[in-house]
N, C-alpha and C positions, 0 to 999 in steps of 0.2 A: 738483597734487592727487599727482603721483607721488613729489614730494620729500617731503609729510608722511608720506605712506606708508612711504617708504625711510628716513626719521629715525624715525619711530615702530618700524621693522624693527630697526634699527643700534642705538639705543636698549633696547630689549628683549635682544638678543644679549648686550650688553656689561652690562647688568643682570646676565644670567641668568651671565655668565662672572664676573663678579663674586662672585656667591653662592657657586659653584662654588670660587672659588679660597680664600673666606673659609671653607669649610667642610673644604678642604685644609689649609688653617693652623691650625685649630683641630684636626684630627685629628691633624694632627705636635704640636700642643703638648699634647694629652693622652695620646698614646703617649710622649713626654720625660717630661711628669711623673711618669707610673705607671713608669717605667724608674730615675726617680732615688729615685721613694719607696719600690720593688723594693730597690734598691742599697742605701738607707740601711736599710731594715730587715734586710736580710742581714748587712750590717756589725754591727748591735747587738743580733743575737740572744744573743749570750752574756752582754752586761751585762743584759738583760731575763732570762736565765735565774737568773744570779746573784741580780739582786731579788728575782726569782720565790721563791729558795731560801731569801734572808733576811727577806722576809714571813712566809713559814711558820713558817720557827724562831721568830720573834718572836711568833707568834700562838700556837704549841706553848707556849711557856715562861708562866708564873705572872706577871701582875703584880705588881707591889708599890707597894703605895699610901704616899703619900707620909705620914711620923709627922705625926700631929695638932699637936704644937708647932713645926712648920715655920714660918717666916715668911719671907713671898718679898714683895721691894717691887720692881714693876715702872715702869720709867720713862726718861726720857731727861735726860740735862743737858750743858748747853754751858757749857764755860768760856772765859770772854772775858778776857785780860789785857790790858789797855791802859795803856802807860806814857804820860805827858805830857812833853813838853821840859823839861828843868832850865834853869830861868833862873838870874841868878848868884847872887841869895840867896835860892831855895827849894830843896828835896830834892825829887826826881822823886815824885810822888804817882801811886799806885794809882787808879780810879777807883773801887773797891771800899774804900777807905778815905776817911773824911771829912776835909775841908780842916783843917789844922793851926791854931789862933788865936794 
């Protein structure tokens, strides 16, 4: 009987100690994270000010509309140029060219 009570008591103490230790680790992680964020915020204050000024300057200027006769083509192109090995009696042929007869 004493053995079971002692086991429960030791288990409870270990559980409480582990919980307290995890809270300390969490608190340290939060403090370190806030310090890193504060450092980053402090180091980027000048660039944020420049970006804010540029945005305000762009908003104060009237927008120019594109001309109605403008032609915009959007897309993507990939050029693949494959050359086959040359044999003794033929020239190298590109894949885009039809074979000669």
